[in-house]
C-alpha positions in Angstrom: 0.1 0.0 0.0 1.2 3.5 -1.2 0.7 7.2 0.7 -1.8 9.5 -1.2 -2.0 12.8 0.0 -5.8 14.6 -0.3 -4.9 17.9 -1.2 -8.5 20.0 -0.1 -8.6 23.8 -0.7 -11.1 25.2 1.9 -14.5 26.3 1.4 -15.8 29.7 0.1 -15.2 32.7 2.0 -17.0 36.3 1.1 -13.4 37.0 -0.1 -12.8 33.3 -2.8 -16.4 34.5 -3.7 -15.8 38.3 -4.9 -12.4 37.2 -6.4 -10.2 39.3 -4.1 -6.5 39.0 -2.7 -6.9 36.7 0.5 -3.4 35.5 1.4 -2.3 35.0 5.0 -2.2 38.0 6.1 -6.5 38.0 6.4 -7.8 35.3 8.1 -11.8 35.1 7.1 -14.3 32.6 7.8 -16.4 30.6 5.8 -19.5 31.5 4.6 -22.3 29.7 5.1 -21.7 28.0 1.7 -18.2 27.0 2.5 -19.2 25.5 5.5 -21.5 23.3 3.1 -18.7 22.5 1.4 -16.8 21.4 4.3 -19.8 19.3 5.1 -20.3 17.8 1.3 -16.7 16.9 1.6 -17.3 14.6 5.0 -20.7 13.3 3.7 -18.4 12.0 0.5 -15.5 11.2 2.4 -15.8 10.2 5.4 -16.1 6.2 5.3 -12.3 6.3 3.6 -9.6 5.2 6.3 -7.8 8.4 7.2 -4.4 8.1 8.3 -3.8 11.5 9.0 -5.1 15.4 9.0 -3.6 18.3 8.3 -4.8 21.4 7.6 -3.2 25.3 7.6 -3.7 27.4 10.6 -6.2 29.7 9.4 -9.8 29.7 10.0 -10.8 29.2 6.9 -9.0 25.4 6.9 -9.5 24.5 9.8 -13.3 25.1 9.6 -13.2 23.5 6.4 -11.6 20.4 7.9 -13.5 20.5 11.3 -16.5 18.0 10.0 -14.4 15.4 9.1 -12.3 15.6 12.3 -15.1 15.8 14.4 -16.7 12.9 12.6 -14.0 10.5 12.8 -12.9 12.3 16.0 -9.6 12.7 14.5 -7.4 15.0 15.8 -6.4 18.3 13.3 -2.6 19.0 13.2 -2.8 22.4 11.8 0.6 23.6 10.2 1.6 27.4 10.1 3.5 26.6 6.9 0.5 25.3 4.9 -1.1 29.1 4.7 -1.8 30.9 2.0 0.5 33.1 0.0 1.6 36.5 1.7 0.2 39.0 -0.7 1.8 42.1 1.1 -0.1 45.7 0.4 -2.5 43.6 -2.2 -4.4 41.7 1.0 -8.0 42.5 1.0 -7.9 43.5 -2.9 -9.1 43.2 -6.1 -7.3 42.3 -8.9 -8.3 46.1 -10.7 -7.3 47.7 -8.3 -3.7 46.6 -7.6 -3.4 46.8 -11.4 -4.3 50.3 -11.3 -2.0 51.0 -7.4 1.0 48.5 -8.2 0.8 47.9 -11.6 4.8 47.5 -12.1 4.7 44.8 -9.5 1.7 43.0 -10.7 2.8 42.9 -14.1 6.1 41.1 -13.1 4.1 38.8 -10.2 1.7 37.5 -13.2 5.3 37.1 -15.8 6.9 35.1 -13.0 5.6 34.8 -9.1 8.5 32.4 -8.3 11.3 35.4 -8.5 8.6 38.4 -8.3 6.6 38.7 -4.7 3.6 40.7 -4.3 4.4 44.7 -3.1 5.4 43.5 0.2 4.7 39.7 0.0 6.4 36.1 -0.7 7.6 34.8 -3.3 5.8 31.4 -4.6 9.5 29.3 -4.2 9.0 30.7 -0.3 5.6 29.1 0.0 7.1 26.0 -1.6 9.9 25.7 0.4 7.8 25.9 4.3 5.0 23.8 2.2 7.5 20.9 1.3 8.3 21.0 5.4 5.0 19.3 5.9 4.8 17.0 3.0 8.1 15.8 4.5 6.5 15.2 7.7 4.1 13.0 6.0 6.6 11.0 4.5 8.9 10.2 7.5 5.4 9.5 9.5 2.8 7.7 7.0 4.7 5.0 4.8 1.7 4.6 3.6 -2.2 5.3 3.8 -4.5 8.4 2.8 -3.8 11.7 4.8 -5.5 15.1 4.1 -4.1 18.3 3.8 -6.6 21.5 3.8 -4.5 24.6 2.3 -5.3 27.5 -0.2 -5.9 28.1 -3.7 -2.0 29.5 -4.6 -0.1 27.0 -1.9 -1.9 23.9 -3.4 -1.2 24.5 -6.7 2.5 25.4 -5.7 3.4 22.1 -4.0 1.3 20.2 -6.9 4.0 21.5 -9.0 7.2 21.3 -6.7 6.0 17.5 -6.3 5.5 16.7 -10.0 8.3 19.1 -11.1 6.9 21.8 -13.3 8.3 25.3 -12.6 6.4 26.9 -9.4 6.6 30.3 -11.7 4.0 28.7 -13.8 1.5 27.6 -10.7 -1.2 30.3 -12.0 -1.5 29.0 -15.3 -1.1 25.8 -15.2 -3.3 23.8 -12.7 -6.8 25.0 -11.2 -7.8 24.9 -7.9 -11.2 25.9 -6.9 -13.0 26.3 -3.8 -13.6 22.6 -2.1 -11.6 21.1 -4.6 -9.5 18.1 -4.2 -6.3 16.9 -5.6 -4.8 13.3 -4.9 -1.3 12.6 -5.2 0.3 9.3 -5.0 3.6 8.4 -3.8 4.3 5.5 -5.9 7.8 3.6 -6.2 8.1 5.9 -9.4 7.7 9.1 -7.0 4.8 11.4 -6.7 1.9 10.5 -9.6 -1.1 12.9 -9.4 -4.2 11.5 -9.4 -7.0 13.9 -9.5 -7.1 17.0 -9.8 -9.9 19.7 -8.7 -12.0 17.4 -8.1 -15.8 18.8 -6.8 -17.9 16.0 -7.9 -18.6 15.6 -3.6 -20.1 19.2 -4.1 -24.0 19.8 -5.4 -24.3 21.4 -8.9 -25.8 24.2 -6.9 -23.0 24.8 -4.9 -20.5 23.9 -7.5 -22.1 26.6 -9.8 -21.7 29.3 -7.0 -19.5 32.8 -8.3 -16.1 33.2 -7.0 -12.4 31.4 -7.7 
């Protein structure tokens, strides 16, 4: 039996709904619809055998993981390293406002976020370094089984790129990660293999059709 990581993006927040920059500098709660997404994931995956459950230490991820933890009576392992990328001065702003106020930084970041950070924010490579420390911890702790990792849009895509040999600088343009989506990576004898990307089949059509990212 191999080790499989299930990367779950948190449920809807008001900022994900409005497509606003929301990184580690902001800590919103889930919307009622976001809570429904968390419960829908639990309903669909509660019968799976889980070896461990990890999450970023921000509220939106903890609230997403909580229904499954409570149902299974499992401890949640919260890790700061799994937090979202820090957007610095862009936190809470729309893309349109950022493009106006921080045009040069924004254009450079869009072109290559691995080498250009948001204004006062964090490089994608830094996110990869901290996130991979948790992946290493999980692999050291669990030789096999299913482990849930509840994190954020940019962080999940950056980690997937890092594990799969995709240029981290292209994380925004290579992998999808809508709210409450699940991506799975199995560690095989030949290395990490992507088994599922951005699956949302556990959500109702109504939840899947909600606006936002």
